[in-house]
C-alpha positions in Angstrom: 126.2 61.9 -36.5 123.7 64.5 -35.2 121.7 66.6 -37.6 122.9 70.2 -37.9 120.7 72.6 -36.2 119.6 76.2 -37.0 119.1 78.6 -34.1 117.1 81.8 -34.7 118.3 84.9 -32.8 116.3 88.1 -33.3 118.3 91.0 -31.7 116.1 93.8 -33.0 114.6 94.5 -29.5 117.8 94.1 -27.6 119.8 96.9 -26.0 122.5 97.7 -28.6 125.4 97.1 -26.2 124.1 93.6 -25.4 123.8 92.5 -29.0 127.4 91.5 -29.9 128.1 89.7 -26.6 124.8 87.7 -26.9 125.6 86.9 -30.6 129.1 85.7 -29.8 127.8 83.6 -26.9 125.3 81.9 -29.2 128.0 81.4 -31.9 130.4 79.9 -29.4 127.8 77.4 -28.3 127.2 76.0 -31.8 128.6 72.7 -32.9 130.4 72.4 -36.2 127.8 72.5 -39.0 125.2 74.3 -36.9 123.9 77.7 -38.0 122.9 80.9 -36.2 120.2 82.7 -38.2 120.6 86.3 -37.1 117.8 88.8 -37.5 118.8 92.4 -37.2 117.4 95.9 -37.9 120.5 97.2 -39.7 123.4 95.9 -41.8 125.5 93.8 -39.4 128.8 94.5 -41.3 130.6 95.6 -38.1 129.7 92.2 -36.6 131.2 90.4 -39.6 134.4 92.3 -39.3 134.6 91.5 -35.5 133.9 87.9 -36.3 136.6 87.7 -38.9 139.1 89.3 -36.5 138.2 87.3 -33.4 137.2 83.9 -34.8 139.0 83.6 -38.2 138.1 80.7 -40.4 135.5 79.4 -38.0 132.3 80.6 -39.7 130.6 81.0 -43.1 128.5 84.2 -43.5 125.6 83.9 -45.9 123.1 86.8 -46.3 119.5 85.6 -46.6 117.9 89.1 -46.6 119.6 92.4 -46.8 117.2 95.2 -45.8 115.7 97.6 -46.1 113.7 96.8 -42.9 115.5 93.7 -41.6 118.7 91.9 -42.3 118.8 88.1 -41.9 122.2 86.5 -42.0 123.0 82.7 -41.7 126.2 82.2 -39.8 127.4 78.6 -40.0 130.1 77.3 -37.7 132.6 75.3 -39.7 135.3 74.7 -37.1 135.8 74.6 -33.3 
């Protein structure tokens, strides 16, 4: 079995309208057990709600750092 990987994605310098599509593309490319480590310049709560609505029961959401300057969230894929 392959070792789970962690992919860092820093979206702070991205155009806001491109952030969610890029994040979802990265998440969809993960294997079960892999983690996307998201680095953002604001609380990504709207992303979490979108993820829960569009990909229910597929990911674990674990805050690593919650502001005030940057938010780092570990999003682990738990199902295909």
